N, C-alpha and C positions, 0 to 999 in steps of 0.2 A: 682653120678648116677642120670641122669634125667629121669623123668617119663613122657611119652607122651601118650596121648590117641590116639590110632590108628584109631578110628572111628569118630573123631571129624568132619572131612569134609563130609563124607557121611551122617551123621546125619543132618548137616546144609543143604545139598542139598535136603534131604527128607523133611525137615521142609519148605524149600522154595517152593517145589512142592506142599506140602499140603496147603500152604497159597495161592497159585495160583489157586488151584482147586475150593475152595469156591468163590473166586472172579469171576472166569469164569462162574461158575454156577449162580451167582447173575446176571451177565450181560445177560446171556441167558434167565433167568426168566424175567428180565425187558424187553427184546426185545419181548418175547412172549406176555407179558401183553400189551405192546404198540401196537403190531399187532392186538391183540384181541379188543382193544379199538377203533381202526380205522375201524373195520368191519362195525359198525353201528353208525349212529349219532342220533338214536332214539331208546330208550329202552322201551319195553312194557312188562309188567308182565302178563297181562290178555291173556290167550291163544286164546280167541275168537277174540281178536284184532290183532293177529299175521298176518292173511291174509291181513288186511288193511296195516299193517306195511310193509310187503313184497311187496305189490303192489306199495306203495309210494316209497320205496327205489329203486325198479327196474326202475320205470318210472321217478322219480325225484331225481337224485343223488345230493349229496352235491355240491353246486356251481351253481345249476340251476337258471335261471333268474326268477324274479318275474312274468314276462309276460308268461314264460313257465308254471309256477305253476298255474297261473290264467287260462290259456288255458286248461291245464290238467283238472282242476276242472270243468270249464264250459262245456267242451265237454261231460263230464260224468254226467252232471246235478246235481252236488253237490252244496248244498246251501252255499253261502258265507254270513258271518255275519259281522256286523260292528265291527271295532276294536278301542280300545282306544289308543293303542300304535302305533306310526309310525314305519314302517319297519316290520310290522306283517300282516299276512293274516289269517283269521279264517274260517274254513269250517266245515260243518256237513257232515260226510261221513257215508252213510248207506250201509251195506254189509249183504248179506244173508250167514249165517254159513251153509256150505254144510253138515256138520255132523248132526246138530240138525234141519236143515231147518227152522231156526228162524232168524229174523233180528238182527243185531248188529249195534249199532249206536255209532259213536265216534265224539268228538269235537277235531279237529286237528288245532293246531296253528303252522303256518310256520313263522320262524324268518329269516330275511334277514340282511346282513351286510350293511355297508355304501355304498357299490357299487351295492346294489340290488341283491346280490347273496345269495342263500339259504345256511344257515349255521347250523340250528337246527330245530327240529320238536318236538312238545309236543303233546301227544295224551291222552285223557281221555274218558272213556266210559260214555255215557249219556243215559237217558231213551229213549226207542223207542217211536216214535210218529206215529200215524196212517198215512198211505199213503194217500195223497190227490189227 
């Protein structure tokens, strides 16, 4: 008399489905992380610098030309500083925080690729200077 397990195949199918679920979940998580990473090419932790970040991201999307960035800065009267690295542009951006009605100043470095297209921005808070 042979003994056969009647539930061998259903168990195998269930195990296969259980193995597929974590894999699909992992793919979904990776896709969401990738979408979140593409949202912004500049991360700022200081809440008072967020308005400057939003202004730059809406007016100067990734891929903007160096001429467009220079025009954007000069039209608004932002001070350009000399840079040591080729392919970079440094500006001092002063913004009035509407909640505290105090100035916030940032040193913003724009990085361009070999084709002169904007690919990264770095922003740090600097001490406020008197308005001249």
